N, C-alpha and C positions, 0 to 999 in steps of 0.2 A: 357435628364435625366440620370442620373447616376444610376446604379443597386443598390440595397440595401446593397451588400458587400461592395461597393466602399463607400457608405455613413457610413458604420460601420468603416471601414478603416479610415476615415477621423475623426470620433470622437475620435477613438484611438490616434492619431496623437494630438488632441486637448487636451484629458483628461488625458493620461498617462505621467509619468515621462519619462525624456530624455534616462534612463538606462532601461526601460521596453523594452520586446521584442514585436516589433510590429508585427502584423500578416501578412501584406504586405511585411515585410523584411524578411519572412522565406526563409530558404535556400532550401525549397521544398521538393519534395518528390521523392522517388527512380524511381518510372514509373510516368513520368509527366501526369498531367491530367487537364482539362480545370478547372479554378476556380469555386465554386458554385456561384450562383446568389444571394441567399438569406442568406449566411452563410459566416462569414471568416472562414479561413484556419482550424484555432484552433476549431471552432465550429464544424465544419465539422467531424475533428477528435474525438472531445469528441462523437457526435452522432454515429460516426462507433463504438467507444468503447461500448457505452451502448447497441449498437444494436448486438454485438458479443455474440457467444456461450459461449465464456470463461466468459465473464461478467455475463450471467444468472446463470452459475454454482457456482458462489461465495455465492449465496443464500444458499447452502447446503454444504459448507466447513467451517470448524471449526477456530473460531477465538482464543479462550481459551478454552471454554466448547465444548466437542464434539457436533456435529450438531445433534439436536432434544433432548439436555438435558434438555432445558427449552424454553417456549414460547417467554420470555422476555430477554433471553440471546443474546448477539452480535453473529452474523455470520459475516463470511468475507465479506459479501455483505454491510450489516449495518454499518461495521467498514469502509469501503470504502467510503461509502456515507458521514459518519460524517468526514472523512478526506477531502473530497471535500469540505464541507461546511465550516469547520475552514479554508482550504487553501483559499477560495474565500475572506473570511473576512479579512485575513491578507494581500491578495495581493491589496484588496481594499484600505486598510488603507495605504499600501505603494505606491498606484497608479502604480501597477503593471498589466500586462496582466490577468485578472481573466479567461477568457477563456482557456488560456493555461495552468496556473495552475490547473484549474477542470480538464482538459484531463489527465494531468499526474497522479493527485490524483486518478481518477477513473480507470486507467490503471495500477497502480503502484503493484497491487497484482493478475494480470490475470494469472502469472504464479506460483501461490502458489498451493502447494500438497494439498492433502486431510490432515487431521489430524495435521493441524497447523505446527509451528515449530520443532515439534518432527517428523513429516512426511517429512519434509524439511531435517532434519539431517538425517534421515535415507535413503533417496535416495541418498543424497551426500556420504554416506559410501558404498552404494550399487554401485554407479559408480566409485568409486575410481579406477583409472586406464583407465577410459574411458570418462575422461572428466568432473566428479563430476557432482553436481547440484547445483544451488543456485536460489532462486526464482525470483530474480530481473531479472537474465539474461534470466530465463525463460520466464518472462512477455515480454522481448524484443522479445524473439523467437516465442511466442504466435503472437504478432502483425506483425512480420517479415516474419513467415512461417507457422505456424500452423493453422490459421484460414484460412479457404477456402469459400470465399463468392463471390469473384471477378474473371470474367473469364480471365481477361487480365494479373493478377498478384496473387502471393501468398501474404498471410497476408492482412493486412488492409491498408497498403501503406500510413502510418501516416506520417505527417512532420517531417523534421529533429529534430526540436526542442522538439517535444514529445518523440522521440525515445531517444535523448540526455537526457531528465529527466529521462527515465528508466532505462538507462545504468548507471546513476550516482545516485542511490538513495540507500545512507548508512544510516543505523540506528544502533542502538545499538545491533539489532539482527543481522544486515546483514554484509556482507564482499563482495561486488560485485567486480567482475573482471573488467580490463580495456579492451576497445575494440578499435581496430586502427583508426575508423572512428569518434572517440569523444575524441581526444586527448587534447583540453583544459585543464588547470588545474582546473579550476570550470565550472561549469553548468550555466544556465540563473539564476536570482533570481526567477523567477516562479517555477523553479525545486526545488530550494532551499526552497522555502515556502512549496511546496509539501511535503519535506522531513522532516520538523520541524512539520507540521501539523500532519502527520502521529504519530510522537512521541507523541505528545499532546493528539491526539485521544485514542491510545491504552493504555497509561499509566492511563488517567482519566477514561475512560470507563471500562478499566478491573478491577479497583476500584469498579464501579457500579456494575459490574457483580458479583464480589467476595462477595459484600455485599449482592447482590440480592441471591446469592446462599447460605449464612450464612457460608462462609468459613473466612469472615473478620467480624472485629469488629469495629464499630465507636469509641467506648470507648478506644481501645487499639490504633488505627488510632491517634486519638487525643494526645494519650501519646507518641507514638513512632515515627509519621512520621510528619516532621516539616510542609509541605504545607497543609496536611490534617488540622491539628491543627489551622493554620492561617485562612483557608477557613472556618471552623466550627466556630470558634469565631467570624468572621466578619458577618456571617448569623445570630447568634445568636444576635449580637449587632443590626442588621438591620431589622430582622424579629420577634424576640422575639420567643417563643416556637411554634414549629410546629409539625405537624403529621410526622411518621417516614418517609413516601415515599417522602413527600414534602421536609422536612429537609434535606434528602440525595441528591434529585435532587438539591435543592439550593446550597449545598456545593459543589458539582461536578460542577456545572454552574460557582460557583464562583472560583475553582480552575483553569478552563479553562480560563475564563476572565483574571485572574493574568497571566496565562502563555502566551496568546496572547498579552497581554498588555506588558510583559517584552520583548517578540520576536519583536515587532513592535518598541519600544523605543530603543531596542539594535540595531536592524537591520539600522534604521534611522541614528543613532550616526555612525555608522559603514560604511555605505554609504557615509555619508558626509565626513567621516575622509578620505576614499580611493579616493574621487574625482571622481568617474567615471561619464562618460558622455554618454556611449552607453551601449548596451546589450554585447558587444564583449569586453569593458573594463571591463566588470563584469567577463567575461570568463578568462580574463588574471590575475586576482587575484590568490595569493598563497592559500587563505583560503576563505572559503565561507563567505559571508557578513551576511547571515540571520541566527543568532544564539541566544541562551540564552546569559544573563549575566552571568558572572562567579558565582555570588553568586545563580543565580537560576540553572544552571548547577549542582552545589554542592547538592542542595536540590533535584533536580531529581534524582542523583544518589542514593541519600538515600532512594527515593520512589522505584526506579527500586529495590534495594537491597532486600527491603522490600517485595515486589511483588513476588520476586523469592523464596523468603524463605518461605511466608505464603499462596502463591496462586498458582503460576506456579507448585511447587514442593509439594503443598499439595496432600497426596495420592488421595483426592478424583478428583484430577484433572489428576495428574500424572499417576495414576494407569491406567485408561480407555486409556489414551493417549499411553502409551507403549504397552498395549494390541493390541490397532489399528496398532501401527507401526510393532509389529509382523505380523499382517496380511498384511500389505504393503509388509513387507519382503517375504512373502511366496508367494503372487502373483507375485511378481517380479521374483523369480525363477521359478515359474509355466510357465510364459510367455515366458521365456528363453527357457524352455524345449519344450513349445508348442505354437510358435509364429502364428501358424493358428487360436488361440483363440483371438488375439487381432483384432481389427478393420482394414477394409481395407485400410486406410490412412496410418495406424501404419505399415501393411505389405509392403506397398509401401516404406515408409521411411527406412525400416529396409534394403532394397536392396541399398538405396542410401548413408545413413548416419551410417548404423552398427546397429544390432540388440539391443544391449544395449541401445543406445539413443533412439531406437523408442519406446522398452518397457519403458524407463524413461518417454518420452512424454506421452505416452498412460496412464501411471498412475498417472502422475502429473496432467493430465487434468480431473481425476475422482472427483466426489464428494465423501464425507464421506460414504453416504448411500449406493452409487454405488460401493463403494470397498467393503463394508460390506455384499451386495448382491452377488458379484461376489465370495468372499470367501465363502460364503454359496454354491453357485452353482458349483463351481469348484473344491473345495477344501474339502466340507463338514463340515466347520468350523462352530462353533455357531455363531449366527446372532446377538448375544447381547455383548455389550462391559463391 
């Protein structure tokens, strides 16, 4: 009798497209391990990510609004879960490997600093001349070095394909650096799906949070943002008059459905035109195959510009974030002067990789609330943002 993993691999061969990344065709792990009996390689990776300390900390890291601002606003963890759900749906529609897509999606923000993208920008400034900071590279660093759970190796020892997806995770926020061991022009289709799912999730759900917080107006969105106006009209035609919360939910759902539909149809056409026959054919392409249509991309740029102008730089969001960034800067300089105040692992890495990188790792791993508490404890700064 074959073990369950072998049966799952057989099902993949039967069900997935020829250009999907099969788990049995993985390039393996840096440290060889016997395969799991009841899980595929990518299912094992997914479970290792979910059980990591870095994953648990995402619950208390900022998405847009500082953690603790409101019970119903997204955190970095809920955002990550939504990316995984959208990614699985797109992967299923394209007959790709859902488990690989999900693993990449769940790990894509493990390296994010506290206080969202403002915190990331602050750490990058502070690390100028010392290698900089970028959360995609830090996510890879988390799974390769910083997690300390296994006696035989550092990190989580994830498969090459999951690590490839983290190394090549560009969004409109991100500018990841290249790594020598991931030199193909493109990454797997599964990684490309995770990239697009991230963008779909944060734009649509940032809209939802902005409305929940009262910083955005449905009426203005309908006038000034094309995709919102289209979704709102569709909901009105199909559902009639709805209570406020229900109407907003259905409008966001409609917007996500249209984004996913556009990506699937565009990707199907581009995959067909490229005539790819294997996962490595995909990696030899000059440009990603999983993309929006040109029209949808223009509409998303309009939405992005609106969110920057009316949400991300709204004083109610930007002000607390800037105060949080100053806390992060104060902590960074304090730890450089007092490395003994960092954790044991950070002090050990300081001797191996330099004090600046060790302090950066230590700060990047903090949750919002822990960073605030450390400012109170070490610097006597106010505990409110």
